[in-house]
N, CA, C and O atoms as a GROMACS GRO file, in nm:
protein
  516
    1UNK      N    1   6.516   4.211  14.410
    1UNK     CA    2   6.635   4.218  14.480
    1UNK      C    3   6.748   4.170  14.407
    1UNK      O    4   6.744   4.072  14.333
    2UNK      N    5   6.865   4.252  14.434
    2UNK     CA    6   6.982   4.195  14.384
    2UNK      C    7   7.045   4.083  14.462
    2UNK      O    8   7.041   4.081  14.584
    3UNK      N    9   7.104   3.990  14.389
    3UNK     CA   10   7.169   3.884  14.445
    3UNK      C   11   7.317   3.917  14.475
    3UNK      O   12   7.378   3.991  14.398
    4UNK      N   13   7.361   3.878  14.556
    4UNK     CA   14   7.511   3.900  14.603
    4UNK      C   15   7.595   3.909  14.482
    4UNK      O   16   7.674   4.002  14.471
    5UNK      N   17   7.585   3.814  14.385
    5UNK     CA   18   7.684   3.798  14.275
    5UNK      C   19   7.658   3.948  14.177
    5UNK      O   20   7.750   4.006  14.120
    6UNK      N   21   7.532   3.986  14.173
    6UNK     CA   22   7.511   4.118  14.095
    6UNK      C   23   7.566   4.237  14.172
    6UNK      O   24   7.615   4.333  14.113
    7UNK      N   25   7.560   4.231  14.286
    7UNK     CA   26   7.618   4.342  14.367
    7UNK      C   27   7.774   4.320  14.366
    7UNK      O   28   7.834   4.428  14.365
    8UNK      N   29   7.850   4.215  14.366
    8UNK     CA   30   7.978   4.207  14.363
    8UNK      C   31   8.018   4.265  14.220
    8UNK      O   32   8.112   4.341  14.195
    9UNK      N   33   7.925   4.212  14.133
    9UNK     CA   34   7.986   4.267  13.985
    9UNK      C   35   7.961   4.406  13.974
    9UNK      O   36   8.038   4.462  13.895
   10UNK      N   37   7.877   4.481  14.028
   10UNK     CA   38   7.861   4.604  14.008
   10UNK      C   39   7.967   4.680  14.073
   10UNK      O   40   8.026   4.771  14.015
   11UNK      N   41   7.992   4.645  14.198
   11UNK     CA   42   8.126   4.693  14.274
   11UNK      C   43   8.244   4.677  14.207
   11UNK      O   44   8.332   4.761  14.224
   12UNK      N   45   8.265   4.564  14.119
   12UNK     CA   46   8.395   4.561  14.046
   12UNK      C   47   8.377   4.643  13.927
   12UNK      O   48   8.476   4.709  13.895
   13UNK      N   49   8.285   4.653  13.863
   13UNK     CA   50   8.263   4.764  13.754
   13UNK      C   51   8.297   4.891  13.812
   13UNK      O   52   8.384   4.955  13.753
   14UNK      N   53   8.239   4.945  13.926
   14UNK     CA   54   8.265   5.072  13.989
   14UNK      C   55   8.412   5.084  13.994
   14UNK      O   56   8.477   5.171  13.936
   15UNK      N   57   8.463   4.985  14.070
   15UNK     CA   58   8.617   4.998  14.088
   15UNK      C   59   8.690   5.011  13.981
   15UNK      O   60   8.769   5.105  13.982
   16UNK      N   61   8.686   4.916  13.850
   16UNK     CA   62   8.739   4.948  13.737
   16UNK      C   63   8.712   5.089  13.679
   16UNK      O   64   8.806   5.152  13.632
   17UNK      N   65   8.592   5.140  13.680
   17UNK     CA   66   8.561   5.289  13.633
   17UNK      C   67   8.653   5.375  13.720
   17UNK      O   68   8.732   5.446  13.659
   18UNK      N   69   8.655   5.378  13.843
   18UNK     CA   70   8.728   5.443  13.926
   18UNK      C   71   8.875   5.435  13.906
   18UNK      O   72   8.941   5.533  13.940
   19UNK      N   73   8.936   5.332  13.854
   19UNK     CA   74   9.082   5.291  13.811
   19UNK      C   75   9.088   5.374  13.697
   19UNK      O   76   9.180   5.455  13.687
   20UNK      N   77   8.988   5.362  13.597
   20UNK     CA   78   9.007   5.424  13.466
   20UNK      C   79   9.021   5.599  13.488
   20UNK      O   80   9.102   5.675  13.436
   21UNK      N   81   8.920   5.626  13.575
   21UNK     CA   82   8.911   5.764  13.604
   21UNK      C   83   9.053   5.838  13.664
   21UNK      O   84   9.097   5.949  13.634
   22UNK      N   85   9.105   5.745  13.750
   22UNK     CA   86   9.216   5.795  13.814
   22UNK      C   87   9.353   5.787  13.745
   22UNK      O   88   9.455   5.842  13.786
   23UNK      N   89   9.338   5.704  13.626
   23UNK     CA   90   9.432   5.700  13.526
   23UNK      C   91   9.420   5.825  13.428
   23UNK      O   92   9.519   5.873  13.373
   24UNK      N   93   9.307   5.868  13.413
   24UNK     CA   94   9.290   5.969  13.305
   24UNK      C   95   9.345   6.107  13.357
   24UNK      O   96   9.397   6.176  13.269
   25UNK      N   97   9.343   6.160  13.486
   25UNK     CA   98   9.393   6.278  13.520
   25UNK      C   99   9.566   6.265  13.520
   25UNK      O  100   9.626   6.366  13.482
   26UNK      N  101   9.635   6.162  13.555
   26UNK     CA  102   9.784   6.177  13.533
   26UNK      C  103   9.795   6.168  13.380
   26UNK      O  104   9.869   6.255  13.333
   27UNK      N  105   9.743   6.090  13.300
   27UNK     CA  106   9.772   6.105  13.163
   27UNK      C  107   9.767   6.233  13.090
   27UNK      O  108   9.850   6.271  13.008
   28UNK      N  109   9.650   6.301  13.132
   28UNK     CA  110   9.618   6.446  13.093
   28UNK      C  111   9.726   6.542  13.135
   28UNK      O  112   9.759   6.627  13.052
   29UNK      N  113   9.793   6.540  13.269
   29UNK     CA  114   9.869   6.611  13.307
   29UNK      C  115  10.022   6.581  13.239
   29UNK      O  116  10.096   6.677  13.216
   30UNK      N  117  10.057   6.466  13.213
   30UNK     CA  118  10.171   6.429  13.131
   30UNK      C  119  10.165   6.481  13.012
   30UNK      O  120  10.260   6.547  12.968
   31UNK      N  121  10.059   6.461  12.944
   31UNK     CA  122  10.065   6.533  12.801
   31UNK      C  123  10.077   6.673  12.804
   31UNK      O  124  10.168   6.730  12.744
   32UNK      N  125   9.980   6.743  12.879
   32UNK     CA  126  10.000   6.881  12.887
   32UNK      C  127  10.154   6.917  12.938
   32UNK      O  128  10.205   7.020  12.893
   33UNK      N  129  10.214   6.850  13.013
   33UNK     CA  130  10.342   6.889  13.043
   33UNK      C  131  10.450   6.876  12.940
   33UNK      O  132  10.553   6.944  12.942
   34UNK      N  133  10.424   6.788  12.853
   34UNK     CA  134  10.516   6.746  12.740
   34UNK      C  135  10.501   6.872  12.637
   34UNK      O  136  10.594   6.929  12.581
   35UNK      N  137  10.364   6.900  12.626
   35UNK     CA  138  10.329   7.012  12.516
   35UNK      C  139  10.390   7.123  12.566
   35UNK      O  140  10.449   7.194  12.484
   36UNK      N  141  10.390   7.163  12.707
   36UNK     CA  142  10.450   7.300  12.746
   36UNK      C  143  10.581   7.307  12.721
   36UNK      O  144  10.635   7.408  12.676
   37UNK      N  145  10.654   7.174  12.754
   37UNK     CA  146  10.821   7.172  12.728
   37UNK      C  147  10.846   7.188  12.602
   37UNK      O  148  10.945   7.250  12.561
   38UNK      N  149  10.740   7.122  12.509
   38UNK     CA  150  10.788   7.150  12.355
   38UNK      C  151  10.777   7.298  12.319
   38UNK      O  152  10.860   7.348  12.244
   39UNK      N  153  10.679   7.368  12.369
   39UNK     CA  154  10.644   7.495  12.329
   39UNK      C  155  10.773   7.596  12.389
   39UNK      O  156  10.821   7.689  12.325
   40UNK      N  157  10.816   7.555  12.525
   40UNK     CA  158  10.914   7.660  12.576
   40UNK      C  159  11.032   7.640  12.508
   40UNK      O  160  11.103   7.736  12.479
   41UNK      N  161  11.066   7.504  12.475
   41UNK     CA  162  11.192   7.478  12.385
   41UNK      C  163  11.202   7.560  12.257
   41UNK      O  164  11.304   7.624  12.230
   42UNK      N  165  11.090   7.558  12.177
   42UNK     CA  166  11.067   7.643  12.052
   42UNK      C  167  11.087   7.793  12.075
   42UNK      O  168  11.149   7.867  11.998
   43UNK      N  169  11.029   7.829  12.187
   43UNK     CA  170  11.044   7.978  12.189
   43UNK      C  171  11.184   7.995  12.241
   43UNK      O  172  11.237   8.098  12.199
   44UNK      N  173  11.258   7.921  12.322
   44UNK     CA  174  11.391   7.932  12.359
   44UNK      C  175  11.469   7.935  12.207
   44UNK      O  176  11.530   8.034  12.167
   45UNK      N  177  11.456   7.838  12.150
   45UNK     CA  178  11.520   7.822  12.023
   45UNK      C  179  11.510   7.959  11.907
   45UNK      O  180  11.602   7.993  11.832
   46UNK      N  181  11.399   8.011  11.914
   46UNK     CA  182  11.378   8.124  11.843
   46UNK      C  183  11.437   8.258  11.908
   46UNK      O  184  11.456   8.357  11.837
   47UNK      N  185  11.460   8.257  12.022
   47UNK     CA  186  11.529   8.365  12.087
   47UNK      C  187  11.677   8.355  12.085
   47UNK      O  188  11.745   8.455  12.106
   48UNK      N  189  11.730   8.238  12.061
   48UNK     CA  190  11.863   8.224  12.078
   48UNK      C  191  11.927   8.211  11.926
   48UNK      O  192  12.039   8.163  11.908
   49UNK      N  193  11.853   8.254  11.830
   49UNK     CA  194  11.908   8.248  11.696
   49UNK      C  195  11.996   8.397  11.678
   49UNK      O  196  11.952   8.507  11.709
   50UNK      N  197  12.115   8.371  11.626
   50UNK     CA  198  12.222   8.457  11.629
   50UNK      C  199  12.191   8.545  11.489
   50UNK      O  200  12.158   8.491  11.384
   51UNK      N  201  12.204   8.667  11.505
   51UNK     CA  202  12.190   8.747  11.362
   51UNK      C  203  12.318   8.738  11.292
   51UNK      O  204  12.428   8.751  11.344
   52UNK      N  205  12.292   8.715  11.160
   52UNK     CA  206  12.399   8.695  11.071
   52UNK      C  207  12.408   8.829  10.982
   52UNK      O  208  12.317   8.851  10.902
   53UNK      N  209  12.496   8.902  10.992
   53UNK     CA  210  12.518   9.030  10.889
   53UNK      C  211  12.505   8.969  10.748
   53UNK      O  212  12.561   8.862  10.726
   54UNK      N  213  12.429   9.034  10.648
   54UNK     CA  214  12.429   9.002  10.515
   54UNK      C  215  12.429   9.128  10.427
   54UNK      O  216  12.419   9.238  10.481
   55UNK      N  217  12.439   9.118  10.312
   55UNK     CA  218  12.449   9.229  10.205
   55UNK      C  219  12.417   9.177  10.086
   55UNK      O  220  12.408   9.055  10.070
   56UNK      N  221  12.395   9.277   9.977
   56UNK     CA  222  12.332   9.254   9.850
   56UNK      C  223  12.406   9.356   9.748
   56UNK      O  224  12.400   9.478   9.762
   57UNK      N  225  12.479   9.290   9.643
   57UNK     CA  226  12.531   9.385   9.548
   57UNK      C  227  12.428   9.390   9.441
   57UNK      O  228  12.354   9.298   9.405
   58UNK      N  229  12.435   9.516   9.394
   58UNK     CA  230  12.327   9.552   9.279
   58UNK      C  231  12.376   9.650   9.204
   58UNK      O  232  12.465   9.725   9.245
   59UNK      N  233  12.323   9.658   9.089
   59UNK     CA  234  12.366   9.749   8.994
   59UNK      C  235  12.257   9.768   8.873
   59UNK      O  236  12.165   9.690   8.849
   60UNK      N  237  12.291   9.894   8.799
   60UNK     CA  238  12.196   9.909   8.660
   60UNK      C  239  12.272  10.005   8.583
   60UNK      O  240  12.352  10.083   8.635
   61UNK      N  241  12.246  10.000   8.447
   61UNK     CA  242  12.316  10.103   8.357
   61UNK      C  243  12.222  10.146   8.264
   61UNK      O  244  12.118  10.085   8.238
   62UNK      N  245  12.265  10.272   8.202
   62UNK     CA  246  12.185  10.336   8.099
   62UNK      C  247  12.273  10.324   7.964
   62UNK      O  248  12.375  10.393   7.959
   63UNK      N  249  12.244  10.251   7.868
   63UNK     CA  250  12.334  10.254   7.776
   63UNK      C  251  12.298  10.277   7.612
   63UNK      O  252  12.178  10.293   7.594
   64UNK      N  253  12.370  10.281   7.501
   64UNK     CA  254  12.315  10.262   7.378
   64UNK      C  255  12.410  10.203   7.301
   64UNK      O  256  12.530  10.232   7.305
   65UNK      N  257  12.353  10.107   7.220
   65UNK     CA  258  12.410  10.036   7.107
   65UNK      C  259  12.370  10.124   6.971
   65UNK      O  260  12.254  10.154   6.944
   66UNK      N  261  12.488  10.161   6.889
   66UNK     CA  262  12.463  10.223   6.771
   66UNK      C  263  12.550  10.160   6.661
   66UNK      O  264  12.648  10.087   6.679
   67UNK      N  265  12.492  10.205   6.533
   67UNK     CA  266  12.556  10.183   6.417
   67UNK      C  267  12.529  10.296   6.318
   67UNK      O  268  12.417  10.324   6.276
   68UNK      N  269  12.640  10.357   6.284
   68UNK     CA  270  12.626  10.473   6.182
   68UNK      C  271  12.618  10.437   6.053
   68UNK      O  272  12.719  10.397   5.995
   69UNK      N  273  12.486  10.449   5.984
   69UNK     CA  274  12.481  10.418   5.841
   69UNK      C  275  12.541  10.516   5.744
   69UNK      O  276  12.592  10.479   5.639
   70UNK      N  277  12.532  10.649   5.781
   70UNK     CA  278  12.564  10.745   5.704
   70UNK      C  279  12.508  10.878   5.776
   70UNK      O  280  12.434  10.885   5.874
   71UNK      N  281  12.567  10.987   5.696
   71UNK     CA  282  12.514  11.131   5.781
   71UNK      C  283  12.479  11.226   5.668
   71UNK      O  284  12.523  11.208   5.554
   72UNK      N  285  12.404  11.325   5.698
   72UNK     CA  286  12.360  11.427   5.616
   72UNK      C  287  12.450  11.517   5.612
   72UNK      O  288  12.484  11.566   5.719
   73UNK      N  289  12.518  11.566   5.478
   73UNK     CA  290  12.636  11.674   5.476
   73UNK      C  291  12.576  11.820   5.448
   73UNK      O  292  12.646  11.921   5.447
   74UNK      N  293  12.436  11.817   5.424
   74UNK     CA  294  12.378  11.937   5.384
   74UNK      C  295  12.346  12.017   5.512
   74UNK      O  296  12.323  12.138   5.504
   75UNK      N  297  12.343  11.955   5.622
   75UNK     CA  298  12.317  12.022   5.762
   75UNK      C  299  12.450  12.000   5.838
   75UNK      O  300  12.525  11.904   5.823
   76UNK      N  301  12.469  12.114   5.930
   76UNK     CA  302  12.593  12.104   6.014
   76UNK      C  303  12.548  12.028   6.133
   76UNK      O  304  12.464  12.082   6.206
   77UNK      N  305  12.597  11.903   6.165
   77UNK     CA  306  12.534  11.814   6.278
   77UNK      C  307  12.654  11.808   6.394
   77UNK      O  308  12.648  11.725   6.484
   78UNK      N  309  12.749  11.890   6.383
   78UNK     CA  310  12.848  11.893   6.470
   78UNK      C  311  12.836  11.892   6.626
   78UNK      O  312  12.926  11.853   6.701
   79UNK      N  313  12.708  11.941   6.666
   79UNK     CA  314  12.675  11.944   6.798
   79UNK      C  315  12.599  11.823   6.853
   79UNK      O  316  12.571  11.811   6.972
   80UNK      N  317  12.568  11.737   6.760
   80UNK     CA  318  12.497  11.613   6.800
   80UNK      C  319  12.596  11.497   6.868
   80UNK      O  320  12.719  11.499   6.864
   81UNK      N  321  12.537  11.425   6.912
   81UNK     CA  322  12.603  11.324   7.004
   81UNK      C  323  12.711  11.225   6.919
   81UNK      O  324  12.828  11.200   6.949
   82UNK      N  325  12.641  11.181   6.812
   82UNK     CA  326  12.742  11.088   6.738
   82UNK      C  327  12.802  11.160   6.604
   82UNK      O  328  12.846  11.094   6.510
   83UNK      N  329  12.800  11.285   6.604
   83UNK     CA  330  12.831  11.364   6.475
   83UNK      C  331  12.975  11.323   6.424
   83UNK      O  332  13.000  11.304   6.305
   84UNK      N  333  13.070  11.311   6.533
   84UNK     CA  334  13.207  11.291   6.508
   84UNK      C  335  13.236  11.133   6.490
   84UNK      O  336  13.355  11.102   6.494
   85UNK      N  337  13.156  11.046   6.474
   85UNK     CA  338  13.178  10.889   6.461
   85UNK      C  339  13.181  10.897   6.304
   85UNK      O  340  13.119  10.979   6.236
   86UNK      N  341  13.268  10.794   6.256
   86UNK     CA  342  13.269  10.786   6.121
   86UNK      C  343  13.174  10.695   6.069
   86UNK      O  344  13.112  10.625   6.149
   87UNK      N  345  13.151  10.686   5.939
   87UNK     CA  346  13.027  10.595   5.866
   87UNK      C  347  13.064  10.446   5.889
   87UNK      O  348  13.177  10.398   5.877
   88UNK      N  349  12.958  10.386   5.922
   88UNK     CA  350  12.981  10.230   5.942
   88UNK      C  351  13.027  10.189   6.074
   88UNK      O  352  13.060  10.071   6.087
   89UNK      N  353  13.034  10.263   6.167
   89UNK     CA  354  13.102  10.249   6.285
   89UNK      C  355  12.982  10.203   6.381
   89UNK      O  356  12.874  10.261   6.397
   90UNK      N  357  13.036  10.065   6.452
   90UNK     CA  358  12.938  10.017   6.561
   90UNK      C  359  13.001  10.042   6.674
   90UNK      O  360  13.123  10.035   6.686
   91UNK      N  361  12.911  10.076   6.776
   91UNK     CA  362  12.968  10.075   6.937
   91UNK      C  363  12.853  10.076   7.018
   91UNK      O  364  12.734  10.083   6.985
   92UNK      N  365  12.916  10.067   7.146
   92UNK     CA  366  12.816  10.071   7.291
   92UNK      C  367  12.864  10.208   7.361
   92UNK      O  368  12.981  10.216   7.397
   93UNK      N  369  12.797  10.287   7.378
   93UNK     CA  370  12.805  10.388   7.477
   93UNK      C  371  12.735  10.379   7.606
   93UNK      O  372  12.612  10.385   7.614
   94UNK      N  373  12.812  10.365   7.706
   94UNK     CA  374  12.760  10.345   7.843
   94UNK      C  375  12.721  10.502   7.890
   94UNK      O  376  12.822  10.572   7.886
   95UNK      N  377  12.620  10.562   7.926
   95UNK     CA  378  12.580  10.686   7.974
   95UNK      C  379  12.593  10.701   8.125
   95UNK      O  380  12.649  10.794   8.183
   96UNK      N  381  12.530  10.592   8.182
   96UNK     CA  382  12.527  10.619   8.319
   96UNK      C  383  12.516  10.460   8.376
   96UNK      O  384  12.438  10.374   8.336
   97UNK      N  385  12.621  10.447   8.487
   97UNK     CA  386  12.638  10.322   8.554
   97UNK      C  387  12.637  10.324   8.717
   97UNK      O  388  12.717  10.393   8.780
   98UNK      N  389  12.545  10.247   8.777
   98UNK     CA  390  12.527  10.258   8.928
   98UNK      C  391  12.574  10.107   8.966
   98UNK      O  392  12.541  10.008   8.900
   99UNK      N  393  12.642  10.105   9.060
   99UNK     CA  394  12.669   9.985   9.142
   99UNK      C  395  12.667  10.018   9.274
   99UNK      O  396  12.722  10.121   9.312
  100UNK      N  397  12.604   9.934   9.361
  100UNK     CA  398  12.565   9.968   9.505
  100UNK      C  399  12.592   9.840   9.564
  100UNK      O  400  12.615   9.735   9.503
  101UNK      N  401  12.585   9.864   9.715
  101UNK     CA  402  12.602   9.745   9.802
  101UNK      C  403  12.510   9.797   9.928
  101UNK      O  404  12.532   9.900   9.992
  102UNK      N  405  12.412   9.712   9.948
  102UNK     CA  406  12.316   9.726  10.075
  102UNK      C  407  12.363   9.621  10.164
  102UNK      O  408  12.359   9.502  10.133
  103UNK      N  409  12.415   9.670  10.291
  103UNK     CA  410  12.476   9.604  10.401
  103UNK      C  411  12.382   9.600  10.508
  103UNK      O  412  12.339   9.710  10.546
  104UNK      N  413  12.337   9.487  10.571
  104UNK     CA  414  12.260   9.482  10.688
  104UNK      C  415  12.353   9.457  10.799
  104UNK      O  416  12.395   9.342  10.812
  105UNK      N  417  12.392   9.546  10.879
  105UNK     CA  418  12.477   9.538  11.006
  105UNK      C  419  12.416   9.458  11.119
  105UNK      O  420  12.469   9.358  11.165
  106UNK      N  421  12.300   9.509  11.160
  106UNK     CA  422  12.237   9.426  11.270
  106UNK      C  423  12.091   9.435  11.216
  106UNK      O  424  12.052   9.482  11.109
  107UNK      N  425  12.013   9.372  11.328
  107UNK     CA  426  11.875   9.354  11.286
  107UNK      C  427  11.804   9.488  11.232
  107UNK      O  428  11.733   9.486  11.132
  108UNK      N  429  11.825   9.589  11.297
  108UNK     CA  430  11.767   9.714  11.272
  108UNK      C  431  11.871   9.827  11.217
  108UNK      O  432  11.841   9.946  11.218
  109UNK      N  433  11.970   9.790  11.178
  109UNK     CA  434  12.074   9.869  11.106
  109UNK      C  435  12.115   9.839  10.976
  109UNK      O  436  12.135   9.722  10.944
  110UNK      N  437  12.131   9.945  10.887
  110UNK     CA  438  12.157   9.889  10.742
  110UNK      C  439  12.231  10.014  10.701
  110UNK      O  440  12.200  10.124  10.747
  111UNK      N  441  12.340   9.995  10.606
  111UNK     CA  442  12.413  10.086  10.540
  111UNK      C  443  12.406  10.060  10.380
  111UNK      O  444  12.394   9.952  10.324
  112UNK      N  445  12.415  10.185  10.323
  112UNK     CA  446  12.418  10.177  10.172
  112UNK      C  447  12.544  10.239  10.115
  112UNK      O  448  12.596  10.332  10.176
  113UNK      N  449  12.600  10.190   9.996
  113UNK     CA  450  12.691  10.253   9.951
  113UNK      C  451  12.659  10.247   9.795
  113UNK      O  452  12.607  10.147   9.747
  114UNK      N  453  12.689  10.350   9.721
  114UNK     CA  454  12.647  10.363   9.578
  114UNK      C  455  12.774  10.443   9.493
  114UNK      O  456  12.826  10.549   9.525
  115UNK      N  457  12.801  10.365   9.388
  115UNK     CA  458  12.904  10.427   9.305
  115UNK      C  459  12.844  10.459   9.184
  115UNK      O  460  12.770  10.378   9.128
  116UNK      N  461  12.874  10.587   9.130
  116UNK     CA  462  12.778  10.625   8.998
  116UNK      C  463  12.907  10.668   8.893
  116UNK      O  464  13.000  10.737   8.933
  117UNK      N  465  12.899  10.626   8.782
  117UNK     CA  466  12.994  10.658   8.666
  117UNK      C  467  12.901  10.713   8.553
  117UNK      O  468  12.795  10.661   8.520
  118UNK      N  469  12.949  10.814   8.506
  118UNK     CA  470  12.900  10.876   8.352
  118UNK      C  471  12.990  10.877   8.258
  118UNK      O  472  13.109  10.861   8.285
  119UNK      N  473  12.943  10.897   8.127
  119UNK     CA  474  13.021  10.910   8.003
  119UNK      C  475  13.079  11.046   7.990
  119UNK      O  476  13.155  11.057   7.894
  120UNK      N  477  13.060  11.156   8.064
  120UNK     CA  478  13.125  11.278   8.056
  120UNK      C  479  13.121  11.361   8.173
  120UNK      O  480  13.035  11.347   8.260
  121UNK      N  481  13.214  11.446   8.176
  121UNK     CA  482  13.219  11.535   8.285
  121UNK      C  483  13.144  11.675   8.267
  121UNK      O  484  13.171  11.744   8.169
  122UNK      N  485  13.060  11.711   8.349
  122UNK     CA  486  12.988  11.830   8.344
  122UNK      C  487  13.055  11.963   8.384
  122UNK      O  488  13.142  11.947   8.470
  123UNK      N  489  13.042  12.058   8.355
  123UNK     CA  490  13.114  12.196   8.406
  123UNK      C  491  13.018  12.264   8.486
  123UNK      O  492  12.903  12.220   8.493
  124UNK      N  493  13.055  12.375   8.552
  124UNK     CA  494  12.968  12.442   8.607
  124UNK      C  495  12.845  12.484   8.574
  124UNK      O  496  12.744  12.485   8.644
  125UNK      N  497  12.862  12.521   8.451
  125UNK     CA  498  12.725  12.581   8.373
  125UNK      C  499  12.651  12.466   8.328
  125UNK      O  500  12.542  12.493   8.278
  126UNK      N  501  12.684  12.339   8.332
  126UNK     CA  502  12.589  12.234   8.308
  126UNK      C  503  12.626  12.181   8.176
  126UNK      O  504  12.549  12.094   8.135
  127UNK      N  505  12.720  12.210   8.103
  127UNK     CA  506  12.753  12.158   7.979
  127UNK      C  507  12.867  12.043   7.965
  127UNK      O  508  12.959  12.041   8.047
  128UNK      N  509  12.862  11.966   7.882
  128UNK     CA  510  12.955  11.852   7.875
  128UNK      C  511  13.087  11.889   7.835
  128UNK      O  512  13.092  11.973   7.745
  129UNK      N  513  13.186  11.850   7.878
  129UNK     CA  514  13.330  11.862   7.825
  129UNK      C  515  13.350  11.754   7.711
  129UNK      O  516  13.459  11.745   7.653
   0.00000   0.00000   0.00000
């Protein structure tokens, strides 16, 4: 048989376990509430970001660097690109130049601008002037 002291001890242990259990649920609820508040604030922060228009300037070129060492006088080279250039001449020829700007107006709207330049004017027949 159990003595009165043992019964009192068992009852006090049961009471302490009940107190621990009764504290467990409120602690879990508080932690869950804090986590939900953190998640909601993160979602609101993502939605409230303001879109900032941005753009990018870019370009590229096609060019030649040349140095005329000499020329052949036995053949008529008047139709070649550098035939009229004097001997020992150093130069750079820019054949085509592209400069563009890509502009992001909104999250789903963009605009593109392109400027193109070349070293000669083409006629209607496609020959250079």
